[in-house]
MARTORTOR-822737 format. One line per 10 residues: number of its first residue (from 1); for each residue x, y, z of N, C-alpha, C. Coordinates in pm, whole numbers. Atoms other than C-alpha are relative to their C-alpha. Example, Ala and Ser with C-alpha at 12.3 -4.5 7.8 and 13.67 -1.06 7.14 Angstrom:
1	89/-119/0/1230/-450/780/90/120/0 | -82/-119/-6/1367/-106/714/-77/109/73
This chain:
1	128/69/-28/2776/2976/1891/-23/-37/-177 | 48/51/125/2657/2743/1574/-88/-115/22 | 116/132/19/2406/2522/1470/57/-117/-49 | -68/109/10/2506/2156/1443/-86/-116/-67 | 88/76/55/2347/1915/1213/54/-139/53 | -57/164/-35/2377/1521/1339/-94/-72/-58 | 81/90/90/2247/1284/1085/-26/-130/50 | 5/111/-62/2317/965/1291/96/-1/119 | -78/38/-142/2427/783/1599/159/6/20 | -149/-34/24/2785/788/1482/36/146/38
11	-35/-135/-2/2810/1146/1460/-32/65/104 | 42/-56/-135/2619/1208/1810/108/-27/88 | -96/87/-98/2870/980/1969/108/95/-4 | -124/-44/18/3158/1136/1809/1/162/81 | 8/-112/-39/3055/1497/1927/-1/22/155 | 7/24/-175/2975/1391/2297/120/-59/67 | -130/47/-65/3317/1216/2325/114/113/-16 | -99/-127/39/3487/1516/2197/11/122/124 | 25/-110/-116/3317/1716/2472/31/-70/155 | -37/69/-100/3408/1461/2713/-92/-56/97
21	108/47/-86/3094/1334/2833/44/-164/34 | -12/125/-54/3082/1021/3051/-65/-89/-101 | 85/114/97/3003/702/2884/-136/-39/16 | 120/23/-29/2704/651/3065/-106/157/-77 | 79/-91/71/2586/996/2955/-11/1/-121 | 0/-25/175/2669/952/2588/-127/-106/-23 | 102/70/41/2447/646/2603/-153/61/8 | 138/-72/-45/2153/839/2773/-28/126/-104 | 46/-145/82/2195/1163/2548/-13/-34/-148 | -36/29/146/2287/1004/2199/-151/14/-77
31	126/19/65/1916/919/2122/-96/162/-6 | 73/-139/5/1815/1285/2219/38/115/-88 | -62/-110/92/2036/1438/1959/-41/0/-147 | 71/-7/120/1818/1364/1665/-138/3/-4 | 129/1/-24/1479/1480/1616/-65/-56/-152 | 81/66/110/1225/1285/1370/-113/38/-21 | 137/-25/51/908/1340/1201/-73/-99/-74 | 45/128/82/698/1028/1128/-153/51/-49 | 146/-5/59/401/1060/926/-86/-117/-29 | 95/102/13/93/820/953/-107/48/-82
41	122/-20/104/-193/819/686/-111/-68/39 | 131/96/4/-546/748/758/-33/-91/148 | 35/105/-136/-565/663/1124/-143/52/66 | 141/-7/-61/-889/643/1325/30/135/89 | -4/-67/-94/-944/926/1555/40/-48/122 | -45/59/-113/-920/689/1854/170/-10/15 | -153/11/16/-562/593/1746/52/123/35 | -73/-150/25/-471/975/1656/-4/55/126 | -9/-70/-108/-579/1078/1983/101/-39/147 | -89/69/-99/-393/816/2178/142/58/-10
51	-130/-8/11/-77/886/1991/18/148/52 | -48/-135/-21/-91/1247/2043/16/37/170 | -31/-20/-172/-143/1213/2445/138/-45/52 | -138/76/-35/139/964/2464/112/119/-1 | -102/-75/-17/355/1191/2295/14/148/68 | 27/-136/-83/238/1519/2483/81/-75/138 | -68/110/-95/338/1246/2754/136/18/61 | -142/29/11/679/1220/2686/75/138/-40 | -66/-114/43/755/1601/2629/14/24/-176 | 13/-22/141/684/1580/2244/-138/42/-31
61	104/-75/62/411/1643/2026/-45/-138/-148 | 60/44/134/177/1482/1745/-124/99/-48 | 84/-46/50/-4/1661/1494/-147/-39/-66 | 125/81/58/-361/1553/1395/-98/133/-44 | 83/-102/37/-660/1714/1230/-86/59/104 | 95/-98/-119/-906/1979/1404/-108/-74/72 | 87/58/-38/-1178/1752/1423/2/-125/83 | -25/128/-65/-1020/1451/1556/-1/-16/158 | 24/20/-116/-1056/1528/1907/-123/-30/63 | 100/3/-31/-1403/1569/1904/-62/-146/-93
71	48/75/119/-1440/1258/1647/-90/42/-107 | 102/-45/95/-1622/1460/1418/13/-43/-141 | -41/81/127/-1411/1303/1130/24/-141/17 | -10/134/-20/-1375/964/1056/130/-51/10 | -121/49/-17/-1007/948/1013/86/131/-9 | -110/-104/28/-670/1188/1022/125/-54/-21 | -135/58/10/-334/1176/915/41/20/152 | -101/-34/-104/-61/1209/1183/120/24/-17 | -162/-45/0/260/1381/1223/58/-3/125 | -65/9/-110/450/1267/1504/154/48/13
81	-103/-81/16/719/1484/1612/90/-34/144 | -74/41/-98/1014/1374/1845/153/-30/-4 | -130/50/1/1354/1265/1934/-3/-179/-5 | -24/140/6/1470/910/1864/-56/-44/143 | 22/42/-148/1451/882/2240/-155/-28/50 | 169/3/-13/1078/971/2270/-62/-88/-94 | 48/89/81/997/777/1954/4/-149/64 | 0/144/-32/1128/461/2091/-75/-1/138 | 77/-1/-126/974/564/2451/-155/-37/-45 | 130/48/35/621/575/2271/-9/-164/-57
91	39/150/21/659/252/2096/-13/-69/115 | -1/78/-102/749/85/2419/-160/23/77 | 120/-29/-67/406/258/2576/-129/-53/-89 | 122/48/79/190/143/2286/-6/-141/-60 | -22/112/46/344/-174/2199/-85/-109/46 | 98/98/-45/60/-370/2396/-151/0/5 | 143/-96/-11/-266/-122/2335/-32/-78/-99 | 85/40/115/-530/-219/2120/-5/73/-105 | 33/-76/110/-657/-76/1801/95/5/-120 | -107/-44/123/-373/-127/1577/124/64/64
101	-106/-101/-52/-122/56/1812/110/-76/15 | -117/84/15/99/-255/1838/64/-28/-107 | -42/15/134/129/-287/1463/92/151/-31 | -64/-137/13/223/79/1467/134/15/69 | -145/21/-80/492/15/1755/97/-38/-66 | -89/63/50/660/-247/1556/60/63/-130 | -42/-90/94/652/-40/1253/129/135/20 | -71/-105/-37/792/236/1421/128/-41/59 | -112/54/-54/1059/50/1609/116/-57/-146 | -88/20/90/1158/-83/1253/62/133/-96
111	-22/-86/32/1172/222/1109/117/104/40 | -86/-61/-29/1391/382/1342/141/-75/-19 | -117/99/28/1628/71/1302/63/36/-148 | -30/-11/143/1634/122/921/79/139/-32 | -23/-163/15/1685/525/969/154/-28/30 | -126/31/-42/2026/418/1117/88/-79/-63 | -110/75/80/2150/169/887/71/34/-94 | -73/-90/91/2417/279/704/76/-124/-114 | -39/63/51/2527/-42/531/-88/-155/-48 | 85/132/51/2388/-354/325/76/-125/-63
121	-82/92/94/2501/-689/188/-94/-52/-89 | 78/20/75/2335/-756/-133/59/-137/-28 | -74/148/42/2346/-1132/-216/-81/-14/-160 | 48/56/154/2338/-1248/-597/18/-141/-10 | -25/165/-8/2344/-1599/-732/151/-15/-19 | -144/26/0/2710/-1572/-740/107/57/98 | -102/-74/-91/2862/-1336/-501/-96/87/125 | 66/-94/-92/2793/-1089/-207/53/109/-56 | -79/-124/42/2838/-714/-277/-60/82/130 | 32/-108/-103/2862/-453/-11/-63/104/-43
131	43/-100/43/2673/-173/-46/-48/131/129 | 25/-105/-103/2685/190/168/154/44/23 | -124/-76/-9/3071/212/165/62/80/-111 | -31/-107/111/3085/351/-169/-123/-17/-116 | 88/14/74/2819/399/-430/56/-70/-138 | -25/81/104/2788/147/-710/-50/62/-135 | 23/-40/109/2786/210/-1063/-62/-97/-101 | 50/115/129/2557/22/-1312/-13/68/-106 | -26/-26/126/2639/73/-1652/-101/-34/-113 | 129/45/62/2318/60/-1892/62/-41/-148
141	-42/42/142/2376/-141/-2217/-126/-25/-70 | 112/49/67/2062/-117/-2441/39/-67/-124 | 5/95/116/2049/-377/-2700/-130/31/-91 | 126/-47/87/1762/-202/-2880/1/76/-115 | -23/-86/100/1711/-13/-3177/-96/144/13 | 76/-106/-14/1474/246/-3007/6/61/144 | 2/-59/-120/1595/342/-2673/32/129/4 | 42/-144/2/1555/703/-2574/137/77/-38 | -93/-78/-15/1901/805/-2530/135/-66/-100 | -121/45/92/2155/556/-2737/-91/-115/-94
151	79/76/52/1887/376/-2920/86/-51/-126 | -61/35/123/2063/157/-3215/164/-11/14 | -141/-29/31/2411/253/-3112/69/-149/59 | -33/120/-14/2458/-102/-2947/-69/-124/-37 | 67/97/34/2218/-305/-3119/36/-118/-85 | -88/118/50/2474/-498/-3307/78/-79/91 | -64/66/-75/2611/-773/-3119/133/43/56 | -141/-48/-12/2962/-710/-3155/27/117/84 | -19/-97/-77/2921/-359/-3040/-64/-6/123 | 80/-11/-135/2707/-414/-2742/114/-66/81
161	-85/39/-79/2978/-657/-2621/123/87/29 | -141/-129/-11/3251/-394/-2689/-19/87/93 | 44/-90/-102/3068/-162/-2489/-25/-45/128 | -18/53/-147/3012/-383/-2194/126/-12/31 | -151/18/-54/3371/-441/-2170/92/106/27 | -49/-145/-54/3457/-61/-2191/-56/44/121 | 65/-43/-135/3202/-4/-1898/75/-38/90 | -44/36/-109/3371/-229/-1715/170/34/51 | -129/-91/-3/3718/-67/-1790/-23/142/49 | 21/-137/-65/3572/267/-1685/-17/10/150
171	80/34/-182/3437/111/-1353/-112/-32/48 | 122/43/-26/3134/3/-1377/-21/-103/89 | 44/106/-106/3031/-223/-1086/-87/-109/-51 | 96/99/53/2733/-388/-1262/-23/61/-165 | 43/-20/122/2636/-394/-1624/-150/-72/-20 | 139/17/21/2269/-370/-1680/-40/-27/-162 | 1/29/135/2176/-529/-2012/-193/11/-15 | 154/-45/58/1822/-419/-2191/-43/-32/-127 | 24/26/156/1651/-572/-2495/-134/70/-45 | 109/-55/27/1338/-385/-2469/-40/140/48
181	-6/-126/-60/1285/-22/-2436/-108/35/79 | 121/-55/-84/1075/144/-2154/-13/160/-23 | 14/-106/2/1123/483/-2284/-167/36/8 | 151/-39/12/763/664/-2272/-71/11/-135 | 54/30/140/552/557/-2552/41/-142/-66 | -72/135/52/751/249/-2619/-111/-108/9 | 85/143/-5/575/-66/-2728/76/-119/17 | -62/113/-46/634/-400/-2608/55/-92/-116 | -86/107/90/877/-660/-2795/-59/-142/33 | 52/115/-18/774/-1015/-2832/122/-86/91
191	-105/66/-54/963/-1279/-2590/114/-36/-55 | -79/68/85/1144/-1423/-2880/82/123/-61 | -87/-118/52/1278/-1079/-3007/85/42/100 | -71/-25/-93/1371/-1001/-2667/136/-79/46 | -70/96/-9/1551/-1309/-2604/125/-16/-124 | -98/12/79/1754/-1291/-2914/79/109/-1 | -83/-119/-17/1873/-955/-2832/90/-12/111 | -69/18/-145/1980/-1025/-2488/109/-88/22 | -64/133/-47/2098/-1391/-2433/139/20/-57 | -113/-7/51/2372/-1372/-2684/98/92/74
201	-85/-109/-45/2523/-1049/-2532/18/-45/137 | -51/64/-136/2502/-1206/-2174/87/-127/-1 | -57/104/0/2645/-1523/-2293/156/45/-10 | -113/-43/55/2954/-1321/-2455/66/56/131 | -49/-95/-116/2986/-1076/-2159/64/-87/140 | -37/83/-138/2975/-1335/-1866/138/-87/-6 | -124/46/-4/3276/-1518/-1989/97/80/1 | -116/-118/42/3471/-1187/-2025/-3/66/156 | 1/-103/-91/3375/-1004/-1693/-18/-44/98 | -3/26/-173/3408/-1010/-1304/-68/32/30
211	133/-67/-49/3144/-800/-1270/-129/-68/-7 | 135/101/26/2769/-906/-1201/-41/85/-128 | 105/4/76/2540/-880/-1495/-130/0/28 | 175/-2/9/2186/-768/-1480/-38/17/-100 | 79/-23/140/1929/-800/-1730/-139/76/28 | 125/-101/-6/1643/-531/-1753/-112/-73/-59 | 120/65/73/1309/-730/-1844/-90/-14/102 | 124/39/-63/979/-807/-1727/-43/-152/-27 | 55/129/51/958/-1128/-1905/55/-147/85 | -45/118/-59/999/-1469/-1701/101/-94/-90
221	-41/81/75/1127/-1652/-1980/148/18/-37 | -134/-90/41/1435/-1421/-2069/56/23/106 | -77/14/-109/1512/-1380/-1732/36/-145/39 | -14/123/-53/1524/-1741/-1661/143/-41/-117 | -104/37/105/1751/-1787/-2005/130/83/21 | -98/-43/-25/1950/-1518/-1899/94/-19/135 | -33/42/-109/2029/-1622/-1546/89/-125/-57 | -81/112/37/2125/-1958/-1721/120/30/-76 | -109/-87/123/2352/-1751/-1964/126/46/92 | -113/-45/-41/2544/-1621/-1681/-23/151/74
231	38/-140/-107/2347/-1298/-1514/-18/-54/143 | 10/29/-140/2298/-1275/-1153/-101/85/67 | 69/-104/-44/2070/-976/-1105/-115/-9/-127 | 94/-31/97/1707/-924/-1278/-68/158/57 | 66/-133/-27/1598/-555/-1300/-138/1/-73 | 125/-1/64/1214/-567/-1343/-69/114/29 | 57/-132/-18/1069/-234/-1391/-138/-2/29 | 128/51/-32/722/-407/-1337/-44/-12/133 | 2/39/-145/802/-521/-997/-88/-95/29 | 75/89/-3/664/-828/-1053/-140/-17/-51
241	149/-58/42/325/-728/-1202/5/-60/-104 | -5/15/126/465/-805/-1562/-74/-156/-38 | -2/132/31/485/-1173/-1545/-7/-58/121 | 68/60/-95/308/-1402/-1280/155/-115/47 | -63/94/-36/597/-1653/-1284/159/60/3 | -111/-111/-13/880/-1350/-1265/79/-89/116 | -62/42/-142/947/-1445/-870/26/-115/28 | -59/149/3/950/-1809/-902/134/-3/-88 | -138/47/63/1243/-1796/-1170/108/73/73 | -77/-60/-84/1401/-1533/-938/80/-78/101
251	-4/72/-138/1390/-1737/-626/86/-122/-18 | -74/100/19/1491/-2036/-790/169/-16/-56 | -126/-43/24/1797/-1904/-925/90/72/111 | -76/-58/-109/1890/-1721/-598/85/121/-41 | -45/-103/44/1922/-1425/-794/-15/132/83 | 88/-87/-59/1890/-1072/-692/-75/98/-90 | 94/-14/43/1608/-868/-768/-8/179/9 | 21/-152/-1/1563/-472/-853/-160/18/-15 | 168/-24/22/1188/-361/-788/-31/156/-38 | 4/-98/6/1087/-48/-927/-155/60/-12
261	157/-62/9/769/179/-896/-8/42/-123 | 69/-44/127/575/258/-1194/-139/-16/-29 | 168/19/16/198/371/-1276/31/-36/-168 | 1/36/150/98/203/-1615/116/-80/-37 | -123/30/70/330/95/-1858/68/76/-89 | -60/-96/65/582/253/-2066/-71/51/-137 | 48/-79/150/358/275/-2390/-102/106/51 | 87/-109/-64/122/493/-2134/18/69/107 | -14/-30/-166/274/577/-1810/8/154/7 | 2/-165/-13/331/961/-1924/-129/65/-50
271	128/-65/40/-27/1001/-2051/-95/-34/79 | 119/27/-134/-229/866/-1756/6/98/104 | -6/-102/-89/-284/1018/-1452/133/-14/61 | -112/-35/-60/12/1183/-1308/-32/53/148 | 46/-81/-154/-154/1320/-961/12/-110/85 | -18/106/-107/-45/1172/-654/-53/87/138 | 68/-86/-113/-200/1269/-323/122/23/99 | -120/-10/-94/122/1191/-131/111/-82/-71 | -63/100/75/405/1084/-392/95/-90/65 | -138/67/-24/683/954/-153/-80/-130/80
281	64/106/-69/406/769/35/-40/-94/-89 | 14/117/85/275/601/-238/87/-82/-96 | -101/68/21/601/501/-382/54/-108/109 | -39/101/-97/699/341/-63/-63/-72/45 | 85/87/28/380/197/-33/-22/-125/-98 | -3/100/93/401/19/-345/135/-69/-8 | -151/100/-17/781/-105/-319/-22/-98/137 | 10/103/-132/665/-247/30/-89/-92/-35 | 85/94/45/393/-414/-137/77/-110/-70 | -78/93/63/629/-567/-396/109/-74/62
291	-97/56/-61/877/-654/-173/-48/-100/91 | 57/104/-71/629/-844/48/-47/-119/-98 | 45/61/93/512/-1008/-268/119/-116/-41 | -100/62/2/877/-1106/-336/36/-91/103 | -56/102/-90/964/-1263/-15/-112/-102/44 | 111/84/12/605/-1451/-25/70/-116/-101 | -40/85/102/778/-1615/-325/128/-88/23 | -153/65/-55/1101/-1714/-135/114/85/-50 | -134/-116/28/1330/-1425/-249/33/46/138 | -50/-64/-86/1529/-1339/23/20/140/26
301	13/-139/-1/1507/-992/175/164/76/-51 | -134/-40/36/1900/-927/119/34/-26/-145 | -17/16/125/1861/-1013/-235/-82/111/-104 | 86/-94/78/1627/-720/-327/49/164/47 | -60/-151/18/1697/-333/-431/-116/60/-40 | 123/-44/45/1434/-121/-453/39/158/-93 | -32/-112/69/1406/185/-716/-132/76/-25 | 120/-74/33/1162/474/-717/-49/47/-103 | 74/3/107/1110/486/-1075/16/143/-67 | -2/-160/64/1237/861/-1193/-33/-43/-143
311	67/-13/115/1040/923/-1495/-130/-96/-82 | 100/108/29/801/610/-1508/-122/76/60 | 116/-19/-68/473/773/-1461/18/134/111 | -2/-100/-87/577/1107/-1300/48/115/-67 | -13/-141/60/611/1468/-1378/122/60/31 | -124/-46/-25/909/1665/-1385/28/50/121 | -18/-22/-154/837/1810/-1030/10/-146/81 | -28/143/-81/781/1473/-908/145/-69/1 | -146/34/13/1121/1354/-1050/104/78/111 | -87/-71/-95/1283/1659/-858/11/-45/152
321	34/3/-102/1083/1597/-555/81/-151/53 | -70/134/-21/1208/1211/-546/137/-13/56 | -111/15/-47/1536/1280/-535/57/107/125 | 18/-87/-136/1506/1573/-253/-55/-86/78 | 62/75/-139/1313/1322/-46/32/-171/11 | -26/148/7/1478/1001/-126/55/-101/113 | -53/43/-132/1625/958/221/-128/-84/58 | 107/78/-70/1268/873/296/-27/-148/-1 | 18/125/33/1266/559/145/108/-110/60 | -49/85/-98/1526/416/419/-64/-69/75
331	85/89/-114/1226/324/633/-7/-113/-42 | 38/140/41/1211/25/420/99/-100/4 | -120/76/-13/1532/-89/492/72/-74/-98 | -69/57/93/1655/-176/182/91/89/-105 | -131/-61/81/1940/-71/-78/-90/73/-94 | 63/-68/73/1819/206/-290/82/19/-160 | -22/-60/146/1882/227/-686/-48/113/-65 | 70/-123/99/1827/541/-929/49/-7/-107 | -36/-5/156/1828/596/-1288/-56/121/-32 | 36/-129/53/1818/954/-1361/91/17/-158
341	-89/-50/124/2073/953/-1676/-68/66/-119 | 47/-92/123/1998/1196/-1956/-178/4/-1 | 127/46/26/1633/1151/-1879/-61/163/-17 | 81/-138/46/1387/1428/-2002/-42/118/79 | 61/-114/-105/1302/1602/-1690/166/105/34 | -112/-58/1/1705/1690/-1684/-4/121/-102 | -18/-42/134/1655/1816/-2054/-87/160/47 | 109/-114/-24/1360/2058/-1916/95/117/75 | -88/-114/-33/1630/2230/-1699/123/67/-71 | -111/-1/85/1932/2207/-1898/12/32/-174
351	20/-8/134/1807/2198/-2256/80/-94/-40 | -64/72/32/1959/1980/-2496/-50/-138/-46 | 28/138/43/1912/1611/-2662/43/-75/108 | -25/76/-156/1983/1324/-2413/154/6/7 | -124/24/-13/2329/1286/-2511/68/158/64 | -43/-111/-45/2391/1668/-2397/-50/3/125 | 66/-5/-139/2236/1599/-2054/126/-47/114 | -94/79/-90/2575/1494/-1880/-1/73/128 | -15/-63/-106/2600/1786/-1635/-104/-12/79 | 103/19/-79/2255/1747/-1531/-20/-108/51
361	-5/116/-83/2296/1399/-1471/92/-21/105 | -99/26/-113/2611/1456/-1265/-107/48/113 | 80/-50/-117/2385/1689/-1039/-98/-95/70 | 119/82/-52/2086/1427/-996/103/-96/61 | -91/109/-38/2382/1174/-932/47/28/137 | -13/-31/-150/2532/1358/-637/-92/7/88 | 108/-18/-113/2238/1450/-481/-67/-107/66 | 81/106/-39/2071/1119/-512/108/-88/113 | -106/76/-82/2428/973/-324/-18/93/108 | 1/-88/-146/2383/1255/-50/-152/-18/73
371	110/20/-69/2028/1141/9/-8/-130/21 | -8/149/-82/2111/780/62/-21/-111/-134 | 6/106/105/2121/622/-288/117/-93/0 | -100/77/-1/2337/319/-300/61/-26/-153 | -39/18/168/2346/250/-695/-50/110/-95 | 61/-83/103/2328/481/-984/-5/-80/-125 | 7/63/141/2228/359/-1336/32/82/-85 | -25/-128/90/2394/565/-1582/38/-77/-140 | -26/50/108/2487/562/-1946/201/32/-4 | -154/-19/20/2827/754/-1905/80/-41/126
381	-75/63/-123/3022/533/-1655/145/89/48 | -127/-68/-9/3358/717/-1676/-15/125/86 | 50/-156/-52/3231/1060/-1597/-63/-59/142 | 68/-2/-114/2977/951/-1332/74/-100/108 | -56/55/-145/3213/718/-1116/76/109/45 | -82/-106/-79/3427/1021/-1073/-117/123/87 | 93/-92/-62/3117/1224/-959/-53/-87/125 | 29/113/-97/3011/928/-738/109/24/123 | -99/-25/-113/3355/931/-573/4/111/60 | -15/-111/-75/3360/1297/-487/-115/7/89
391	104/-19/-81/3009/1277/-351/-13/-144/121 | -45/97/-106/3105/946/-136/114/58/74 | -89/-34/-98/3366/1129/0/-46/121/74 | 39/-127/-107/3193/1444/120/-129/-79/95 | 94/39/-88/2896/1195/242/79/-87/101 | -58/60/-100/3159/980/448/112/82/91 | -97/-82/-62/3358/1291/566/-4/-7/169
């Protein structure tokens, strides 16, 4: 006798086929093999009570606050607990009911579909990139004098170009060029300064590389010039809040866009309020809102990647929690990128300065991949390429 962990429909079908279950039985039983817990925040007592009764009628359950039955409280969070089959049945039962239950039904079905999704196709201005079959390595190329890990190493133009070429040889799938440090406490630079650092490097590398170039910027003029120079992705850590024109620039170019969660700005993000009522819910809600903003500006959904923002307005414990619960972001139905490389929360565990955090970075990369990450943004490309390959082999075993 043993306990069996079934992560998706493919694994369930494989086990049922090995048992020799009739095809009709496989179709009927496969949705019963996976139990999910769905959290809904701030629901009215009326909605909460309906959800609980409907789940009970399906042989499942929903947890609500004690005072919700008598409506002695204004609202309650709800934890819906059931198999995929029961959750789909719930959606069918409430899809035409009032009080916003029809919206919950649609969101529930989206969540269930996204939870099963294993493959994405990311479109840039020049190509389509398959995500999900293997983890992509994004090499970090900081052309700044003050980045936390490799500041001034590649500030020289020729050294930056040589490093970009080296990372490509080491197996980088994407090169991400940044001309403004986003380390905690970093001050902003002018558009002219950032452009002078970034654009010549993009121009030089775009003619030499056959992999995508991304530019890490929050400024639309920098993004526009970079895209004209050959970049095909924009990594906007402000999630379109830093420059109102950014979305239009990305949309017009047909570029890919990375949206990241951050509280505040790099200059103050680690000195402000770092308390979260529900960390993953806030990150998810923020990224969902940012995605809606991008879609409204004409950026297609298959051009968007999300990043939970490790180290950007988070405590050490928050960063560890994000990696542990990264799979929760699958509910948004978008590919996930994560950047843990050499960051301070790793040093808190392993010690050492940024260049001495490779082993800790490797652990975070492997666990992020295990929990559903599609792209890892790293300094040490050659080493992390091997780490990702091993993690991928385990995930796809």
